C-alpha positions in Angstrom: -38.7 23.8 35.0 -36.4 21.5 36.9 -35.5 22.2 40.6 -32.9 19.9 41.9 -31.5 20.2 45.4 -28.1 18.5 45.8 -27.0 17.6 49.2 -23.3 17.1 50.1 -21.8 13.7 50.1 -22.0 11.6 53.3 -18.3 11.8 54.0 -18.0 15.5 53.2 -17.9 17.7 56.3 -19.8 21.0 55.9 -17.8 23.8 57.7 -20.0 26.6 56.3 -23.6 27.4 55.5 -24.5 25.9 52.1 -24.7 28.5 49.4 -27.4 28.2 46.8 -26.4 28.2 43.1 -28.9 28.6 40.2 -27.8 27.3 36.8 -29.6 29.0 33.9 -28.5 26.8 31.0 -30.4 25.1 28.2 -27.7 22.5 27.5 -28.9 19.7 29.9 -25.9 17.5 29.7 -23.5 20.4 30.6 -25.8 21.5 33.4 -25.9 18.0 35.0 -22.1 17.8 34.8 -21.8 21.2 36.6 -24.3 20.1 39.3 -22.4 16.9 40.0 -19.2 18.8 40.5 -20.8 21.4 42.7 -22.3 18.6 44.8 -18.8 17.4 45.6 -17.9 21.0 46.7 -20.9 21.1 49.1 -23.2 23.5 47.2 -27.0 23.3 46.8 -28.1 23.7 43.2 -31.1 24.3 41.0 -31.3 24.2 37.2 -33.7 25.9 34.8 -33.5 26.2 31.0 -35.2 29.5 30.2 -35.6 33.1 31.1 -39.2 32.7 32.3 -38.3 29.6 34.5 -35.4 31.6 36.0 -37.8 34.3 37.1 -40.3 31.8 38.4 -37.9 29.7 40.4 -36.7 32.6 42.5 -40.0 32.5 44.4 -39.0 29.2 46.0 -35.2 29.1 45.5 -33.4 32.3 46.4 -29.9 31.8 44.9 -26.7 33.3 46.3 -24.9 32.8 43.0 -26.3 32.5 39.4 -24.5 30.7 36.5 -26.1 32.5 33.6 -25.9 31.4 29.9 -26.2 34.2 27.4 -28.3 32.4 24.8 -31.6 30.9 26.1 -34.6 29.6 24.1 -36.8 32.5 25.1 -34.4 35.4 25.3 -31.0 36.8 26.2 -29.3 36.2 29.5 -28.5 39.9 29.7 -32.2 40.6 30.2 -32.0 38.7 33.5 -29.0 40.5 34.9 -30.8 43.5 36.5 -33.4 41.0 37.9 -30.7 39.0 39.8 -28.5 42.0 40.7 -31.6 43.6 42.4 -32.0 40.4 44.5 -28.3 40.7 45.6 -27.3 37.5 43.7 -23.7 37.2 42.3 -23.9 36.5 38.6 -21.3 34.5 36.6 -21.9 34.8 32.8 -21.2 31.8 30.5 -20.6 32.7 26.9 -20.0 30.9 23.6 -17.3 31.8 21.1 -18.0 35.2 19.5 -20.1 36.5 22.4 -17.3 38.4 24.3 -19.0 41.7 23.7 -22.0 40.4 25.6 -19.7 39.3 28.4 -18.2 42.8 28.6 -21.7 44.3 28.8 -22.6 41.9 31.5 -19.6 42.8 33.6 -20.5 46.5 33.2 -24.0 45.7 34.4 -22.9 43.9 37.5 -21.8 40.4 36.7 -18.8 39.3 38.8 -17.1 37.1 36.2 -17.5 35.5 32.8 -16.3 32.2 31.4 -16.0 31.2 27.7 -17.3 27.9 26.6 -16.1 25.1 26.5 -15.8 25.6 30.3 -13.4 23.7 32.5 -15.2 22.6 35.6 -12.3 23.4 37.9 -12.1 26.9 36.4 -15.8 27.3 37.0 -15.4 26.2 40.6 -12.7 28.8 41.2 -14.9 31.5 39.7 -17.7 30.4 42.0 -15.4 30.6 45.0 -14.5 34.1 44.0 -18.2 35.0 43.8 -18.8 33.4 47.1 -16.1 35.6 48.8 -17.5 38.6 47.0 -21.0 37.8 48.3 -19.7 37.7 51.9 -18.1 41.1 51.5 -20.4 42.7 48.9 -18.8 46.2 48.7 -15.2 45.1 48.6 -12.8 43.3 46.2 -11.6 41.1 49.0 -12.3 38.1 46.8 -9.0 38.8 45.2 -7.1 38.2 48.3 -9.4 35.2 49.2 -8.7 33.7 45.7 -5.0 33.7 46.5 -5.1 32.7 50.2 -4.8 29.0 49.4 -1.8 29.7 47.2 0.0 31.7 49.8 -0.2 29.1 52.6 3.0 27.0 52.7 4.5 28.7 49.6 8.2 28.0 49.0 10.8 28.1 46.3 12.1 24.6 45.9 15.6 24.0 44.7 19.2 23.7 45.9 21.0 24.8 42.7 23.3 27.8 42.9 20.9 29.7 40.7 18.1 29.2 43.2 20.3 29.9 46.2 21.1 33.2 44.6 17.4 34.0 44.2 16.6 33.1 47.8 19.4 35.3 48.9 18.1 38.3 46.9 14.6 37.8 48.3 16.0 37.8 51.8 17.9 41.0 51.2 14.8 42.7 49.7 12.7 41.6 52.6 14.7 43.7 55.0 13.0 46.8 53.5 9.5 45.5 54.4 9.9 45.8 58.1 10.7 49.5 58.1 8.0 52.2 58.5 9.0 53.7 55.1 7.0 52.9 52.0 8.6 49.6 50.6 10.3 49.9 47.2 8.7 48.5 44.1 10.1 45.2 42.9 10.3 44.0 39.3 10.6 40.2 38.7 11.7 39.0 35.3 12.0 35.6 33.8 10.6 33.2 31.2 7.0 31.9 31.4 6.6 29.2 34.0 9.7 30.0 36.1 7.8 30.8 39.3 7.6 34.6 39.3 4.3 34.4 41.1 5.7 32.2 43.8 8.6 34.6 44.3 6.1 37.5 44.6 4.2 35.6 47.3 7.4 34.9 49.2 8.2 38.6 49.1 4.7 39.3 50.5 5.2 36.9 53.4 8.8 38.0 54.0 7.6 40.3 56.8 5.8 38.5 59.6 3.2 41.2 59.9 2.1 40.5 56.4 0.5 37.1 57.2 -3.0 38.5 57.6 -2.7 41.3 55.0 -4.2 40.9 51.5 -2.2 39.7 48.5 -4.0 40.8 45.3 -2.8 39.1 42.1 -3.7 41.0 39.0 -3.1 39.2 35.6 -2.7 42.2 33.3 -2.7 39.9 30.2 -6.1 38.3 31.0 -8.1 41.4 32.0 -10.3 42.6 29.0 -9.1 45.9 27.6 -12.6 47.4 28.1 -12.6 46.6 31.9 -9.0 46.9 33.0 -9.2 50.6 34.1 -12.3 50.0 36.1 -10.8 46.8 37.6 -7.6 48.5 38.7 -8.8 51.9 39.8 -12.5 51.3 40.6 -15.5 53.5 39.7 -18.3 55.5 41.2 -21.9 54.8 40.7 -23.0 56.3 37.4 -19.5 56.9 36.2 -20.3 55.2 32.9 -23.2 53.2 31.4 -23.8 50.1 33.4 -22.0 51.4 36.6 -25.0 50.7 38.8 -22.9 50.5 42.0 -19.8 52.1 43.4 -16.9 49.6 43.2 -13.4 49.9 44.7 -10.6 48.9 42.4 -7.9 46.2 42.9 -5.4 48.8 44.0 -7.6 49.8 46.9 -8.4 46.1 47.6 -4.7 45.5 48.4 -5.0 47.9 51.3 -1.7 47.8 53.3 -0.8 44.4 51.8 0.7 43.6 48.3 -0.5 44.3 44.8 1.1 41.9 42.4 0.9 43.1 38.8 1.6 40.0 36.8 2.6 40.3 33.1 2.9 44.1 33.5 4.3 44.3 29.9 0.7 43.7 28.6 -0.7 46.8 30.4 -2.0 49.3 27.8 0.0 52.4 27.3 -3.0 54.6 28.2 -3.1 53.2 31.7 0.6 53.2 32.3 0.6 56.9 33.0 -2.2 56.5 35.6 -0.3 53.6 37.3 2.9 55.8 37.3 0.9 58.5 39.1 -0.2 56.0 41.7 3.3 54.9 42.3 4.7 58.4 42.5 2.0 60.1 44.6 0.7 57.0 46.4 -2.9 58.0 45.8 -5.7 56.5 43.6 -8.8 58.1 42.2 -11.8 56.0 41.1 -13.3 56.6 37.7 -16.0 59.4 38.1 -14.7 60.5 41.4 -12.9 63.7 42.5 -11.7 62.2 45.8 -8.2 60.8 46.1 -7.6 57.8 48.4 -4.2 56.9 49.9 -2.5 53.8 48.6 -0.4 52.1 51.4 0.1 48.9 49.5 3.5 47.7 48.2 3.8 46.9 44.5 5.5 43.9 42.9 5.5 43.5 39.1 6.5 40.6 36.9 7.0 40.1 33.2 8.4 37.6 30.7 9.2 40.4 28.3 12.2 42.8 28.0 10.7 46.0 29.4 14.0 47.9 28.7 13.9 47.1 25.0 10.1 47.8 24.9 10.7 51.2 26.5 13.4 52.0 23.9 10.9 51.1 21.1 8.1 53.2 22.7 6.0 50.2 23.6 6.4 50.7 27.3 6.8 54.0 29.2 10.4 54.5 30.1 9.6 56.5 33.3 7.3 53.7 34.5 10.0 51.1 33.7 12.5 52.9 35.9 10.0 53.4 38.6 9.1 49.7 38.7 12.7 48.5 38.5 13.9 50.0 41.8 14.8 46.6 43.0 14.5 43.3 41.1 15.8 40.0 40.0 15.3 37.5 37.2 14.0 34.0 37.8 16.3 31.4 36.2 14.9 29.0 33.6 14.7 25.4 34.7 17.4 24.3 32.2 19.9 26.4 34.2 19.0 24.8 37.5 21.1 21.6 37.4 20.0 19.2 40.1 16.6 20.8 40.7 14.6 18.9 38.1 14.3 15.6 39.9 13.6 17.3 43.3 10.7 19.3 41.7 9.5 16.2 39.9 9.2 14.2 43.1 7.5 17.1 44.8 4.9 17.4 42.1 4.4 13.6 42.0 3.7 13.6 45.7 1.4 16.5 45.4 -0.6 14.8 42.7 -0.7 11.5 44.5 -2.1 13.2 47.7 -4.7 15.1 45.6 -6.1 12.0 44.0 -5.6 9.5 46.9 -2.9 7.5 45.1 0.3 5.9 46.3 3.5 7.9 45.7 5.1 6.5 42.6 8.7 5.8 41.9 10.6 7.1 38.8 12.2 4.5 36.5 15.9 5.2 35.7 15.1 6.1 32.1 12.4 8.6 33.4 15.0 10.2 35.7 17.4 10.6 32.8 14.7 12.2 30.7 13.8 14.6 33.4 17.3 15.7 34.1 18.3 16.1 30.4 15.2 17.6 28.9 15.5 21.3 28.2 12.1 22.2 29.7 11.1 25.1 27.5 8.0 25.6 29.6 10.1 25.6 32.8 8.6 24.6 36.1 5.0 24.9 34.9 5.7 22.4 32.1 7.4 20.0 34.5 4.5 20.1 36.9 1.9 19.4 34.2 3.9 16.6 32.6 4.7 14.9 36.0 1.1 15.2 37.2 -0.1 13.7 33.9 2.4 10.8 34.2 1.4 10.0 37.8 -2.2 9.6 36.7 -1.3 7.4 33.7 1.5 5.2 35.1 1.1 1.6 36.0 2.2 -0.3 39.1 3.2 3.0 40.8 6.2 3.4 38.4 6.6 6.5 36.1 8.5 5.5 33.0 9.8 7.6 30.0 6.7 6.5 28.1 4.4 7.9 30.8 6.3 11.3 30.6 5.9 11.4 26.8 8.2 14.4 26.3 8.5 15.4 22.7 12.3 15.4 22.6 15.0 15.4 25.2 18.7 16.2 25.3 20.5 12.9 25.9 24.0 13.5 27.4 25.4 10.7 25.3 23.6 11.4 22.1 26.5 13.1 20.5 24.3 15.8 19.0 25.8 19.3 18.9 24.0 22.3 20.3 22.6 23.5 16.9 21.2 20.0 16.1 19.6 19.8 19.6 18.0 23.3 19.2 16.8 22.4 15.7 15.2 19.2 17.0 13.6 21.1 19.9 12.2 23.8 17.6 10.7 21.1 15.3 9.1 19.4 18.3 7.8 22.7 19.6 6.3 23.6 16.2 4.7 20.1 15.9 3.1 20.6 19.4 1.7 24.0 18.5 0.2 22.7 15.2 -1.3 19.8 17.0 -3.0 21.8 19.7 -4.2 24.4 17.2 -5.8 21.7 15.2 -7.4 20.3 18.3 -8.9 23.7 19.2 -9.8 24.5 15.6 -7.2 27.4 15.5 -8.6 29.0 18.6 -5.4 30.7 19.8 -6.7 31.6 23.3 -7.9 28.0 23.9 -4.7 26.5 22.6 -2.6 28.8 24.9 -4.8 27.7 27.9 -4.3 24.0 27.0 -0.5 24.5 26.8 -0.4 26.5 30.1 1.0 29.7 28.5 -0.3 33.2 27.9 -1.9 34.2 24.7 0.9 36.6 24.0 3.5 33.8 24.4 1.4 31.7 22.1 1.4 34.4 19.5 5.2 34.9 19.9 5.8 31.2 19.3 3.5 31.0 16.4 5.4 34.0 14.8 8.7 32.3 15.6 7.7 29.1 13.7 5.8 31.1 11.0 2.5 29.5 11.8 -0.3 31.4 10.1 -3.7 31.9 11.7 
């Protein structure tokens, strides 16, 4: 058994009481990497490699948060869950490929989150921060608003193009309905993946000055497991189903009198769409296993990259829910239609990356500027951000060149290519990228989608588009 106390770095100010994190993991190299990252974030850690050692160490090290591997040399991590839950520890489950059913069982038994290996350390840190907020407010889902607090501060829609000026004008008009005493209308935001729908939602939330201290709860309907989404949204009473060991409010309740943002609403299962419609119509919610209805004062904003009208015509989305969501709305323009904004955004993301890593703000070479302004950006603002951040870290002499950007293909204004040829070249490049990332992830579609910064549904759509078999 290894007990390691990690103290914060000498130059790292501690503004809060150190939380204790126990890592129950038999892969020593991975555990050490996690401990080093958590040290930088000012956490105190201990590491054990077995079920028995985990039980023993609690006598001298009472953890606030536990990172629990499912497969251990002397047993299953699930066996430890009731033990840690009884001691009021927050448990984050770490699972290998093919163990998602174990993760679902763990969530039902009281785990606060699960992560699938291989685990990105920054994603792990975000999950720990969620658990930390949940520990501070144990019978609430305020961790959802806490998770988004950093994203709301200073949020803005950058861009001076006519398309963005129109969006800002629409947001301003809609914001006038927030200040009244009446229940604010629902808003539906459309647009391709990566266009900034979540940023627009946060701006709508902040459009009323009284909203600054109210919760903003971001629900990604595409990422919530089907087995858990009803409980996550509506909450449940103790004993409502096997594993419901505590009463838990849902995300709808967690929004209180703030904003509930339903991202990728098109992925919500049909069975739950009727329940959501009832919430929107009657402004009440009932937890699973409860007979009591609770008022819902929150405003609702939904977003999607899919055509909900077409889906409703095909029976894949409730028509009545579509009309109820689409009381007011707008569509975020793709980056290719925002002439003049690309370079502004690129410089903003370059400065952001330079500050984060303590680098000098780089300049863009003329050929890089031309590439940025003429590339079609199929991944929109999200793709631009990732490519620019990467190029800032890789560039030499504080100068970003076209080689550093490494875009697969771009539309040169003087190339003489017609639109069909350009599109064909773009499609070929996109297919090549998909095949390369799938090969790198051994055909793991979910992992490939995460590496590309897109949803799993979008990944599936693009694979079908290019006839890539899986």
